[in-house]
C-alpha positions as CSV (number, residue, x, y, z in Angstrom):
1,M,32.7,53.2,-18.4
2,T,35.2,51.0,-17.0
3,T,37.2,49.1,-19.5
4,P,37.3,45.8,-18.4
5,L,40.7,43.6,-17.6
6,L,41.7,41.9,-20.7
7,T,44.8,39.6,-20.8
8,P,46.1,37.0,-22.6
9,G,43.8,33.4,-22.3
10,S,41.3,35.3,-20.7
11,A,38.8,34.7,-23.2
12,D,37.4,31.7,-25.4
13,A,35.3,33.2,-27.4
14,L,34.5,36.7,-29.0
15,L,30.9,38.6,-29.7
16,F,30.8,41.6,-31.7
17,D,27.5,43.6,-32.4
18,L,27.4,44.6,-36.2
19,G,26.2,48.4,-36.3
20,R,29.2,50.7,-35.8
21,V,31.0,47.8,-35.1
22,V,31.6,46.1,-38.1
23,I,29.5,47.7,-40.3
24,N,28.8,51.8,-40.4
25,V,25.3,52.8,-40.7
26,D,24.6,56.5,-41.1
27,F,20.5,57.1,-40.4
28,N,20.7,59.9,-42.1
29,R,21.3,58.5,-45.3
30,T,17.8,56.3,-44.8
31,L,16.4,60.1,-43.9
32,A,17.6,61.6,-46.8
33,C,16.2,59.0,-49.3
34,W,12.5,59.5,-47.8
35,A,12.8,63.1,-47.8
36,G,13.6,62.8,-51.4
37,H,10.7,60.7,-52.3
38,A,8.2,62.6,-50.2
39,G,9.6,65.7,-51.8
40,R,10.9,66.8,-48.2
41,T,14.4,68.0,-46.5
42,L,16.3,66.3,-44.3
43,A,16.0,69.1,-41.8
44,D,12.0,68.6,-42.0
45,L,12.4,64.3,-40.8
46,S,15.3,64.5,-38.4
47,G,14.0,64.4,-34.9
48,R,10.8,62.7,-35.8
49,F,12.3,59.3,-36.1
50,G,13.1,56.8,-32.9
51,P,13.6,53.5,-31.4
52,D,9.4,53.7,-30.0
53,E,7.4,50.1,-29.4
54,T,6.9,49.5,-32.9
55,F,10.6,50.0,-33.7
56,R,11.5,47.6,-31.1
57,R,8.8,44.5,-31.8
58,H,9.8,45.0,-36.0
59,E,13.4,43.9,-34.4
60,T,11.5,40.8,-32.6
61,G,9.6,39.9,-35.8
62,E,6.5,40.9,-34.1
63,V,5.2,43.5,-36.2
64,S,5.7,43.2,-40.3
65,D,7.0,45.4,-42.6
66,A,4.4,46.6,-44.0
67,E,3.2,47.5,-40.2
68,F,6.3,49.3,-39.8
69,F,6.1,51.2,-42.7
70,A,2.3,52.3,-41.8
71,A,4.0,53.7,-38.1
72,L,6.7,55.6,-40.0
73,R,4.3,57.3,-42.2
74,R,2.1,58.3,-39.3
75,T,5.4,59.2,-37.2
76,L,7.0,60.8,-40.5
77,G,4.3,63.0,-41.6
78,V,5.0,61.4,-45.4
79,D,3.3,59.5,-48.0
80,I,5.6,57.1,-49.8
81,S,5.0,53.5,-50.5
82,D,6.5,50.9,-49.4
83,A,9.3,50.0,-51.5
84,Q,10.5,53.7,-50.8
85,F,10.6,53.3,-47.0
86,L,12.4,49.9,-47.9
87,E,15.1,51.7,-50.3
88,G,15.2,54.3,-47.5
89,W,15.8,51.6,-44.5
90,N,18.8,49.7,-46.6
91,A,20.6,52.9,-47.2
92,I,21.4,53.1,-43.7
93,F,24.3,50.9,-44.6
94,A,27.4,52.9,-45.3
95,G,30.5,49.9,-45.7
96,E,32.7,48.2,-43.8
97,M,33.9,49.8,-40.4
98,P,37.7,51.1,-41.5
99,G,40.5,48.3,-40.5
100,M,37.3,46.0,-39.2
101,N,38.0,42.9,-41.8
102,A,41.6,42.5,-41.3
103,L,40.7,43.0,-37.5
104,L,38.3,39.8,-37.4
105,A,40.9,38.2,-40.0
106,R,43.5,38.3,-37.0
107,A,40.8,37.3,-34.3
108,A,39.6,34.1,-36.2
109,D,42.9,32.8,-36.4
110,R,43.0,32.5,-32.3
111,L,39.7,32.3,-31.4
112,P,35.4,31.6,-32.8
113,L,34.0,34.8,-33.8
114,Y,30.0,35.3,-33.2
115,A,27.6,38.3,-33.7
116,F,24.8,39.4,-32.4
117,S,22.7,42.2,-33.2
118,N,19.4,44.2,-32.8
119,T,17.9,44.1,-36.5
120,N,15.3,43.2,-39.0
121,Q,14.4,41.2,-41.4
122,P,14.8,43.9,-44.5
123,H,18.3,44.5,-43.2
124,I,19.1,41.1,-43.0
125,E,18.7,40.6,-46.3
126,H,20.4,43.3,-47.4
127,F,23.8,43.6,-45.1
128,S,23.7,39.0,-45.4
129,K,24.4,39.8,-49.5
130,T,26.2,43.3,-49.6
131,Y,29.0,42.4,-46.9
132,A,29.2,38.9,-47.3
133,D,32.5,39.0,-47.0
134,I,33.1,40.2,-43.6
135,L,30.2,38.5,-41.6
136,G,31.9,35.2,-43.3
137,H,34.3,35.8,-40.4
138,F,31.5,34.5,-38.0
139,R,30.7,30.9,-36.9
140,E,27.0,32.4,-36.1
141,I,25.3,35.3,-36.2
142,F,22.6,36.0,-33.9
143,L,19.8,38.3,-34.9
144,S,17.0,40.0,-32.6
145,S,14.2,39.3,-35.5
146,T,15.1,35.4,-35.5
147,I,15.6,34.6,-32.0
148,G,13.0,37.1,-30.8
149,L,15.1,38.7,-28.7
150,R,16.7,41.8,-28.4
151,K,19.6,43.7,-26.5
152,P,20.0,45.1,-23.5
153,D,17.3,42.5,-22.2
154,A,18.8,39.8,-19.8
155,P,17.1,37.0,-22.2
156,A,18.8,38.1,-25.4
157,Y,22.3,37.4,-23.5
158,D,21.3,34.3,-22.0
159,H,20.2,32.6,-25.2
160,V,23.1,33.7,-26.9
161,V,25.9,32.6,-23.7
162,K,23.9,29.0,-24.1
163,A,24.4,28.8,-28.3
164,I,27.7,29.8,-27.6
165,G,28.2,26.9,-25.0
166,V,31.4,28.8,-23.4
167,P,30.7,30.4,-19.7
168,A,29.5,34.0,-19.9
169,Q,32.7,35.4,-18.3
170,R,35.0,33.8,-21.2
171,I,33.0,35.7,-24.0
172,V,34.1,39.4,-24.7
173,F,31.5,41.2,-26.1
174,F,32.0,44.4,-28.0
175,D,29.0,47.3,-28.8
176,D,28.7,50.8,-29.6
177,L,25.8,51.4,-27.3
178,A,26.1,51.9,-23.6
179,E,23.3,49.9,-22.3
180,N,23.8,47.2,-24.5
181,I,27.4,46.8,-22.6
182,E,25.6,47.2,-19.2
183,G,23.0,44.5,-19.9
184,A,25.8,42.1,-21.1
185,R,28.3,42.8,-17.6
186,M,24.9,42.2,-15.8
187,R,24.6,38.9,-17.9
188,G,28.2,38.0,-17.1
189,L,30.0,38.6,-20.3
190,T,33.3,40.8,-20.5
191,A,32.0,44.1,-22.3
192,V,34.2,46.2,-24.6
193,H,32.7,50.1,-25.8
194,V,33.5,50.3,-29.6
195,T,33.8,53.7,-30.3
196,S,36.2,53.3,-32.9
197,P,38.1,50.4,-34.4
198,D,40.9,50.8,-32.2
199,D,38.9,50.0,-29.4
200,V,38.8,46.3,-31.0
201,A,42.4,46.8,-31.6
202,R,43.3,47.5,-28.4
203,A,41.0,45.2,-26.9
204,L,42.7,42.4,-29.2
205,T,46.1,43.1,-28.2
206,A,45.5,42.9,-24.7
207,L,44.1,39.1,-25.0
208,G,47.1,38.6,-26.6
209,I,45.4,38.0,-30.5
């Protein structure tokens, strides 16, 4: 994937994905929790879960938690309660990405920071409290289940760019998924593919931050 040209003064705002950019996530933690409640092994459940249409509609607020968990029962072949599904669902969070708090603090001294994440209401309720400190660096956080739009769909980026209020090409967007990077670039944003916090650090340095 081509690295965008970043130069000092070339950005008016920075936009960050949350999962695997700001907050680490590990889906094996979720599967292990569900497997434990169901009396199964992690291997039994691995490979059965994927981001299907119900998952995507849960992330835009169109499917309730109860409907989502009912779909998971069928997909995974387990009979556990909604409360047990919720416990495992929130077990996905595995701490802050190393060094990101300091990087965000450094960036926030120079430019306004925003976040944009595909997520769902149970996760929002969990990470908003657990990670309040690092999330405090952001002026505004755009969440798919709140705005009813999700990456990599074009209207999602257009909504966020309009809300931020600066030209798309003056926004640098950081995300870990190639399809979200491509979607952002199609809408005019400058996008950085993040594989580790080092990618963010290098981009900030290139921006003169």
